[in-house]
N, C-alpha and C positions, 0 to 999 in steps of 0.2 A: 684018784678019782677026778683031780682039777682038770685034765683033757680026755675028762668024757665028755659032757656036753659039744666042747667045741668038736669034737672028732665025731657025734652021731650029727650037728650044724652043717658040716664040711661031710660028711657023708651022705647026707639028706641034701644037701647040694647040687652037687657034683653025677647026683643020682636023678636029680632032676632036671642039671643042663644035659645029661646020657639020653634022657624022652624024649625033652628039648628039640635038643637036633634028632633025634634020628626021628619023629615027626617033619621034621622042618627037611633032614635028609631022601623020606619018602612022598615028601610032595614033588621034591626039588625031580623024585630020578621023572614022575609020570610026569614032569612041567617035560623036563629034558626032548624025551622020547614026542611027546606034540612038537615039540622045536625041529628038531631033527627032523620029522614026517613033511614039516611047512620046507623046512631048510632041501631038502630034497625034493621040493617042491620046484621052488623059489630057482635054484640052481638046472635044474631043468629047464623052466620055464625062460633061465640067463643064455640058454646052451643055445637054444632058442633063434632067439633075438642075435650071437654069438654068427649063427650061422647063415641067419637073411645076413647079418651085416658082410660076409665075408661074399654071398654070394653077390650082393652089389658089386662089392672091390671087383671079384673073375669077372663079372662083367666089364665094369669100364675096362679092365686090362683085356680084354678081350677083343673091344668093340677098337680102343688105341692100338694094339697090336696086331689088326688087319686093315686098319690107318696107314700105321708102322709097310706091313708086307705087300701092298697098293703102291703106294709112293717112293719106297726106297728097295721095293725087292731084298729085304732083311728077311734070311732066315731065321735068326735070331729072331724077330717077330715072327715068324709064325712057328718056330716052336714057343711061343710064348702065346700065339694065339689058341697052338694045338693044347696047351700044360690050361692056359686060363678055362676053355668050352671045359675037359676033364673034373675042373673044382666046379664047375659049375651045375654040372652034372650030376655029381659024389653031393654039391652042398643042398643041391633041386631033394634029393632022393632023401637026405637027411631030416631037411624039415617036411619031407612028407612024414617021414614018421616022427617025430619030433612036436609038431603044432596040437596046439589045444583042442580033443577030439568031438568042441561040439561043429553043428549041421553047420552055422553059417561059417567058421572058419573055415571048413573042408571046402564048402562051395567056394569061396573063396580063393581058398585054392585050388580048386582045380582049374578056375578060372586063369587063374597065377603061371600055374607050368604049364597051358594052353597056350599063351603069350610069351612064354620064355622059348620054349619049343620053336616057336613061328621066329622067333626073331635068330636065334641060334642057325635054321634053316637056313635064315636070309644072310648071315655069316657067312655057315655053310655056301651058299650062293654065290658069294660075291668073290672068296676067296678059288672056289675053280672056274668061276668065271674072268678073272685076271689068268692067273696058270691058259686057260684059252686063247683069249684074247684079250693083250696089256692095253690096249686101245677103244678098250671099248666105254667109252667113259662117262657115256652117257645113261650104258644101264648102268654103270656101280653107284651113280647118282641118285636116280632109281632106287637101288637098295637100297642109302644110307637113309634117303625119304623116310620108306615103307619101317625101315628099322625107329629109323626117331619113332614115328608113328606108333609103334607099337612100346613104346619105352613110355611113349608118354599116357600108354593105356596101363602098360604095368605100373609105372608110381600110383597109382590112389588105391590099386588094389593091394597092392603092398602097404600103403599107411595102412589102412585097416588091417591087416590081416595085427601088423605089430602094433598095432590101438588094442587087441584085442587079445593079445598077447599081453602087451603092459596091465590091461587090467583084470586076467589072470594074475602077474606078478604082486598084480598091488593089492588084492585079497588074500594072497600067500605072505606078504607080508605083516597088513594087516592082521590075519592069525597068529605072526607069529610075536607080532609086538605087544596083541595082548597077552600071549602064554606067559612071552619075557616079563611085564611089569607084573605079573598076579606072581610068578617065580620070587621077581625079587622083593614083592609086598611079604610074600611067606620068609625070604632066607633073614629080608630084614630084624621083620619084626619077631623071630625066632634068636637070630645075634642078639637082639637088643636084648629080652629077657635072658637069654644065658651070661651075657654078657653081665648083665644087674644084679643075675644070683654072684658068679663069681669074682666080679670085683668088691659086692659085698664082704666075702670072705675074704678074701686076699690081697688088696687091698697095698697094703703095707708093706705085703714081702715083693708082690709083684712090682711096686717104684723102686726098691732097693734094688730089684733083679736088674729093672729098667736101665737105670743108672750104670752100675757095674757093667752092662752089655755091652753099652751106648759107649762110653772109657775105651773100654776091649774095642768095640768094630773103630771106634775113632783110630786109633794107634792103628790096629793093622789095617783099616780104611789111607794113613797117612803114609806107611811103611812100603806096602801098596801101590800107589802110585808112583812113588818115588824108583821105584822099582820096572815096574812099567814103563815108565818113559825112558830108565836106560835101555831095556830092550827093545823098545819100539826104537833108539835110536841105531842101535845094533843090527836088529831086525832088514831095517830100511836100508840100511849101511852093506851088511850083505844081498838083498838084495839089488841093488845098484849096485853093487858090486860083479854080480850073477849075469845081469841082463845086459848092464853094459859090453862084456864080452864079447857074446853073440850079433849083441849091435854090429860091434867095430866093425866082426868079422861080413856081416849084412854088407855097410857100410862099405866098405873096402872091395866087396865080391860084386857087388852090382858095379862097382866106383867101372872095374876093371872091365867085367863084362862091355858095359859103357864104351868104353875103350876099341875095344875090338871090334864091335858090334858095329860102330858109329861112318863107317865107308861101308858097311857090309847091307843093311837093309835102309830103312826111308824111316824119318826123323820120327813119323807119327808113330810107328811101332818101336819104340823108345819112349814112347812115354811109359808106361807097366816100368822100366826101368824105373824112372823119375819117381815113380808113388812110389817103390820098395825103398830111395835112399829118403824120399820127403818121409816116410810113414817111416823108418826107421829113426829120423834125425825129431821128431815128434815124440815117436814114444822116450827117448831119450832126455829129449827135454823136460819128459812129465815126468820122469824116474828124480830127473834134478831136482823138479819142486817141489815131489815128495818130500825131498831125503830134506830138504831146507828146512823148510817148512814145521818135519818131526825134529827135525835139531834145535831151531828157536822155540818150540813148544819146551822141550825139556831143558835148555837155556844152554846149550850146548854150540851154539851157530860159530865156528870160526868167522875170525876177522881179523886179515893180515895187509894193515892197511899201506900202500908205496905211493911212491912218487908216477902216475904216469901225465902222457899228453892226454886229455880230454876230449879235444877235439879229433885226434887218430882215431883216440877207439872209438869215438860217434860212428865216425867215416864208414871205417872198418866192420862196426854191426850193422850198421847198412847196409851194408855191398851184401854182408850175411844174410840178413833178415832177409833179404830180397831174392838172396838164391835157398835160401828153406824153405822160404814161403810158395817161391813161385806167382808171387802175383802180379797182375795187371795195376796193381793202383800204385801213384804218383807220389811218388816219397820224397820232401827235403828235407836239408837240410837249413839249418838257418840259426848262425852266428853272429851275438848282441855283441855290442863291446872287443876286449882282444883276452884274448884268452891263457888263460894261464897252464901249467901243473897244476896239480893236486893231489893229494893224500887221497888215495879213496881204494876201498878192495877189489880189486879187480874183477873176483865172482862173483861177489855181490850184487855190485854195481851193471854187472851184464844180465844177472838175475830182471833189475829194475827196469834196466829199459829196454829187453826183451822181448819181457813181457806184457810190457804197454805196445810195443808197436809192432809184434803178431793180435794182442787185445787188438786196436786201432785198426790192423788188416780184418780182423775175422770182423768185426761188427761195424764195417761199410760197405759200403755198396761197390758195387767191380768197377776199378778205372777212378774210384773217388782219391781225393785227396790226403797226402797225410806230410804230418810236418812233426821233425823234433827241432826244439830251439833249443840252444845254449846258450848261455847266458852265465858270461864269470863275471863276480863280482867281488868289491873288498874282503868283505865277510860270507861269504857264501858263495856254492857253485849249483846254481841254479838250471833242471832242467823241466824243458814242457816236452811233451804226445801231445798235439792235436790231430783230429779227425772228426770229419764231417760222417758221422756213422748216424746209427738209431738212438741215440741218444741215453740217460741215464735220470728217470723220473724223482722229483727233491724227496720222494717217499722212502727208497731207497738206496740213498747215496750213501747212509750211515752204516748200510747195510750188506754192502759191498766188499769188507774187508774179510769176512766172515766167511772161513772156509767152508765150498761147496756149495755157498748162496750163488745166487743165480736170478738175474734180474727175469723182473716178469716178460718183457717185449721181448727176452734171448731165448725162450728155452726152447723154440726152433733153430736154434741154430747149435751148434755142438762144441764142446766144451765141459771144463771139468769143477770152474769156479777156485782154483789154486791159484787162479796168477796173481791178483791181486792181496791176497794175502799173506804169497810171499813176499813180493814188492812189498808189503808192509813189513815184513819184519826185517825184510833187508835192510832197509831203509830209519828205523828206530834202530837197526842195529848199527848206523851212520852219525845216530844221536841224530837224526835229518825230522823234517815232519811232512810229508803228502798232501794235496791237498787236491779237490773236483771241481771244476765249471760243467757244468752240462744239461742242454737240454732237449727235451726230446723227438728224435727226429730232426735235428739242427748238427748235431756234431757233442765231442765230449773232448774237456782239454784236463789234463791230470797232471797239475806241478808238482814236483819232486824238490826241493830242496834241503842240500847238506854242508850244515856248517863247514868254515876251512881247520877251525880246531876241533875234529870230532874224534880225537881217537887217546 
């Protein structure tokens, strides 16, 4: 009989909880249906805006390709023009079916469609005129002026269409927001009441269970993290090995093909082979960075110091980097004081300096000056890579060594965000230190200091 009342209260509590959750589920179901309807409206409007953006892009491509064809007689530009015109007409048809069916919006679209067709007719006329008479420059100029006039008329109408769609989008978003807020309120209220009932009945039992599960989860997480680290190293080692074999074949084959064709074709036509070699080397460099970073994070980064001639190493590296990147930057080597052989890990040193030099090339303007400075001191070997590139803001200088982090002013430049983390790990493996001095728009100086007694 002593368990009668507890069982009664437990049954009553769980019954009340089930009732509350059922009510919450019903209300959530109704709100979810409303959210889905509003989401469909939002998605439809976004598709309309994206189609309009694609239309502008295609119109720009068409105009650019027309000029390219007229000035350069490039069949490739003619093909681009034809494809762009096809995209314009396709997007125009999509817009006609997608825009909001209000009277003002339809009227604006008809004006928009008429002006677009007039501009396309002018562009077609320009192409036909060029094919008939390449010297009709005055007529081509008149067509260009007319095309610009029509474009200036298209812009305000397009803005009105966009504004109307955005207003409709905002209305749908507001409706979704209100529905979501209502759903959140109902779910929070129902959840609080349910948790209150359950908490009052099962507080002690829940605490004990949570503690036990936390201990088990912590032990499992530690074991799993260690296993994942080992698997990551094995996986990236295997990937690196499997990729390097075909990459070696690609490099060797392209090099042999270049040697065969060098006397048979123009140098301009050999650029594709050069691109193949550069891309393969870039992938190989990326694989090396990923594998180095993975091993460093798992505490398995190899460190095999040996006595090397640092000056010769730097000179050979500069020559290789210039060939690898095919850059027109001016790369200077500056030696300060007398250079001495140092005990360093050659592979890790290569990763340090090559990544810093490639970054300097990547983030500097074409033809800019880059310097590699070697300063051998009694207690340390110091390397500096100096560029006149885009620079790093002070607020971001502490974040650049985080994997995959890209500075805001470098987001438009292709990169992985792995180079500097790899440099940091390799420097730390030498028990060295790295520092940066940079000013946005002026340049950056990375300084790597490796002590002589680093092994």
